[in-house]
C-alpha positions in Angstrom: 77.6 74.0 134.7 78.5 77.1 136.4 75.8 79.2 134.4 72.8 76.8 134.0 72.8 76.7 130.4 69.8 76.1 127.7 68.8 77.0 124.8 65.3 78.8 123.8 63.7 76.6 121.0 60.2 76.4 119.5 58.7 73.9 121.6 59.5 75.3 124.6 57.7 78.7 123.4 55.0 77.1 122.2 54.7 75.0 125.6 54.9 78.4 127.9 52.3 80.3 125.4 50.0 77.2 126.2 50.8 76.7 129.9 49.8 80.5 130.3 46.6 80.6 128.6 45.4 77.6 130.6 46.5 79.5 134.0 44.0 82.6 132.6 41.7 79.7 132.3 42.0 78.6 135.7 41.7 81.9 137.4 38.5 82.8 135.4 37.3 79.8 136.3 38.1 80.1 139.8 40.0 76.6 140.1 43.4 78.4 140.8 42.1 76.4 144.5 40.3 73.4 143.2 37.5 72.0 145.6 38.6 70.9 148.6 38.4 67.1 148.3 40.2 67.5 144.6 43.1 68.8 146.4 43.2 66.8 148.8 43.1 63.7 146.8 45.5 65.5 144.5 48.0 66.1 147.5 47.7 62.4 148.7 48.8 60.9 145.0 51.7 63.6 144.7 53.3 62.4 147.7 52.7 58.4 146.7 54.0 59.5 143.2 57.0 60.9 144.3 57.9 58.1 146.6 57.0 55.6 144.0 59.1 57.1 141.1 61.9 56.0 144.1 61.0 52.5 144.4 58.0 53.1 147.3 55.4 50.4 146.9 53.1 51.7 149.5 49.3 52.2 147.8 47.3 55.4 147.6 45.1 53.8 150.0 48.3 53.2 152.4 49.1 56.5 151.7 45.4 58.3 152.9 45.4 56.0 156.0 48.8 57.2 157.2 47.2 60.8 156.3 44.4 60.0 158.3 47.2 58.9 161.3 45.8 55.1 161.1 47.8 52.2 161.3 48.9 50.9 158.1 51.1 47.7 157.8 54.1 48.0 155.0 57.7 47.8 155.2 59.0 49.9 158.0 61.2 52.2 155.5 58.3 53.0 153.6 56.1 53.8 156.2 58.6 56.4 157.5 59.1 57.5 153.9 55.7 58.8 153.6 55.0 60.2 157.5 58.2 62.5 156.4 56.6 63.5 152.9 53.5 63.9 154.8 54.8 66.3 156.8 56.8 68.0 154.6 54.1 68.5 152.1 51.6 69.7 155.0 54.0 72.6 155.2 54.6 73.7 151.7 54.0 77.4 152.7 56.8 77.2 155.2 59.5 76.7 152.8 61.3 79.4 151.2 62.5 78.0 147.7 65.3 80.8 147.4 66.8 80.3 150.7 69.6 77.6 151.4 68.8 76.9 155.0 65.1 76.1 154.1 66.5 73.7 151.4 68.6 72.0 154.0 65.6 72.1 156.6 63.2 70.5 154.2 65.7 68.0 153.4 66.2 67.0 156.9 62.5 65.9 157.2 62.2 64.6 154.1 65.0 62.2 155.1 64.7 62.0 158.5 65.6 58.2 160.2 66.2 57.4 156.5 69.9 58.3 156.2 72.7 59.7 158.9 72.9 62.7 156.6 69.8 64.3 156.2 69.9 67.9 156.1 73.7 68.0 155.2 75.1 68.5 151.6 77.2 65.1 150.3 81.0 65.8 151.1 82.3 62.8 149.4 81.9 61.8 145.8 79.0 59.9 144.1 78.8 57.7 141.5 75.6 56.6 140.2 75.1 53.0 138.9 72.5 51.1 137.0 72.7 47.5 135.3 76.6 47.2 136.7 77.7 50.1 135.0 78.2 53.4 136.1 75.7 56.0 134.4 77.0 58.8 136.3 79.6 61.0 138.1 78.3 63.9 140.2 80.7 67.0 140.9 83.1 66.8 143.5 82.0 66.6 147.3 84.5 70.0 147.5 82.3 72.1 145.2 78.4 70.9 146.2 77.8 74.0 148.4 79.2 76.6 145.7 77.6 75.3 143.2 74.5 75.0 145.2 74.3 78.6 146.2 75.1 79.6 142.6 72.1 78.0 141.6 70.0 79.2 144.1 71.3 82.7 143.3 70.6 81.9 139.9 66.7 81.1 140.8 66.0 84.1 142.5 68.1 86.8 140.7 67.5 85.2 136.5 66.0 87.7 134.1 64.4 84.8 132.2 60.7 83.9 133.1 60.0 81.9 136.6 58.4 78.6 134.3 61.6 78.2 132.5 64.1 78.7 135.9 62.1 76.2 137.6 62.4 73.5 135.2 66.3 74.4 134.9 66.7 74.4 139.0 65.3 70.8 139.0 67.7 69.5 136.2 71.0 71.1 138.0 69.8 70.1 141.1 69.4 66.5 139.7 72.7 67.6 138.0 74.7 68.3 141.4 73.0 65.6 143.4 73.7 67.5 146.8 72.8 65.3 149.0 73.0 61.3 149.5 69.9 60.5 149.4 66.7 61.9 148.4 67.6 64.2 146.2 64.7 63.1 143.1 61.8 63.5 146.0 63.9 67.3 146.6 64.0 68.7 143.4 60.8 68.0 142.4 59.4 69.4 146.1 61.4 72.2 144.6 60.2 73.0 141.1 56.9 72.6 142.8 57.7 75.3 145.3 59.3 77.9 142.6 56.0 77.1 140.3 53.9 78.2 143.5 55.8 81.7 143.0 54.2 81.9 139.3 50.6 80.7 140.4 49.1 79.2 143.7 47.3 76.6 141.6 50.8 74.6 141.4 50.7 73.7 145.2 47.5 71.4 144.1 48.3 70.4 140.5 49.7 66.3 140.3 52.9 67.3 138.4 54.7 64.4 140.6 51.5 62.1 139.4 52.3 62.8 135.6 55.9 62.4 136.1 55.4 59.4 137.6 53.2 58.0 134.7 55.8 59.0 132.8 59.3 57.7 134.6 61.0 56.7 131.4 60.8 60.0 129.8 61.3 61.5 132.9 64.8 60.2 133.3 65.7 60.0 129.6 65.2 63.8 129.5 67.6 64.0 132.0 70.1 61.9 130.2 69.5 63.8 127.3 70.2 67.4 128.3 73.6 65.9 130.4 74.4 64.1 126.9 74.0 67.7 125.2 75.1 70.0 128.3 71.9 71.6 128.0 68.8 72.2 129.6 66.4 72.3 126.9 65.2 68.0 126.9 64.0 68.6 130.3 63.0 71.9 129.9 60.4 70.6 127.2 59.5 67.4 129.0 58.8 69.3 132.3 56.9 72.1 130.2 55.1 69.3 128.6 54.1 67.9 132.3 53.1 71.1 133.6 50.7 71.5 130.8 49.2 68.1 131.3 48.7 68.6 134.9 46.5 71.7 134.6 44.7 70.2 131.9 43.6 67.6 134.4 42.6 70.2 137.2 40.4 72.2 133.6 38.8 68.7 133.3 37.1 69.1 137.0 35.6 72.7 135.7 32.3 70.9 136.5 32.8 69.6 140.3 30.2 72.0 142.4 32.4 73.9 144.6 31.0 74.2 147.9 30.4 77.2 150.5 34.0 76.6 152.3 35.3 76.0 148.5 33.8 79.5 147.5 34.7 81.6 150.9 38.5 80.1 150.4 38.8 81.5 147.1 37.3 85.0 147.9 39.9 85.7 150.3 42.4 86.0 147.7 39.9 88.8 145.9 38.7 90.5 149.4 42.1 90.2 151.8 41.2 92.4 154.8 38.8 94.6 152.9 35.1 95.0 153.7 32.9 93.6 151.1 29.3 93.4 150.2 27.2 90.3 149.1 27.0 92.2 145.9 30.7 91.7 145.6 30.6 88.2 146.5 28.3 87.7 143.5 30.4 89.9 140.9 33.1 87.3 141.8 31.0 84.1 141.6 28.4 85.2 138.6 27.3 81.9 138.5 25.4 81.1 141.9 22.2 83.0 142.9 21.4 85.4 145.6 20.6 83.1 148.1 23.4 80.7 147.8 25.5 84.0 148.3 23.6 84.8 151.4 23.9 81.4 152.7 27.6 80.9 151.6 28.2 84.5 153.6 26.1 83.9 156.6 27.4 80.3 157.3 30.9 81.5 157.4 29.9 84.3 159.8 28.9 81.6 162.1 31.7 79.4 162.0 34.1 82.4 162.5 35.6 83.2 159.3 33.8 86.3 158.7 32.8 89.3 160.5 29.4 91.4 159.3 28.9 95.2 160.4 25.4 96.6 158.9 22.2 95.6 158.3 20.1 94.1 155.0 21.1 95.5 151.6 23.9 97.1 153.9 25.6 94.6 155.2 28.8 94.3 155.3 31.7 91.5 155.4 35.2 91.2 156.2 37.6 88.0 156.9 38.7 87.5 160.5 42.0 85.3 159.6 44.3 84.8 156.7 42.8 82.1 154.8 45.4 79.9 153.1 
């Protein structure tokens, strides 16, 4: 696995094309950041799903309670897993997918209190058993550091498109199994981070939820890639998962955006420039002049925008960066 190997086929090409078209549609519909309520719901589902894949039995409602800092009853280890994952996903903008130390720090937070080697690479041999049989033998501990560094170098400098590299990274990361525990949830987290470099919408897509719904296929594609010494089966599966995840967001296109949603979205266009109500209306073609005035006036009142001028010559500018 010195070079992340894969074979491009027509299935992969078709799925890449379909994903690109759907991302273009999301941008046209201003859904690159879904409505705030949906973003929160997807974040909670993402965390619950990635942990359920690993055997955590806490429900969506229990995760929501923990997210809201409420007291939740359940197995202590599972509650700690959930709290750790909530902390990690709440800081998605902090982690650098190309940085080795960032990966270690994220693992330390994800596995804090769950393993003595949180944030530390595996140093010993690792065998994965299922049904009393050894299903997989990971690379020797002394090779883990070099292989992981090589993988991050490929991720940062590879010439193939980021969609492909994100899938290859996820597969090879699981192949290396660099940590004694937490490799699955870290591999899924890191692919999300990589995809966020491709498009901001991936911060909110329910990718892990779709993987949970197709858990057997997820593990089956990993095994198929192992048998073939080719990442292609896993790439095909993950591209299909990404495509389904985007489709789920497109299905909510008729959900009304709030004024705060629009103000948050418009930052991606305006950044730190002065703009007018006319600019805002040009961006959101389906709202009325009075709605635009209400959105902008509310943002000024809440301290998100500053304004200058009067009446038709009024201009606005963001006071701070909007995430």
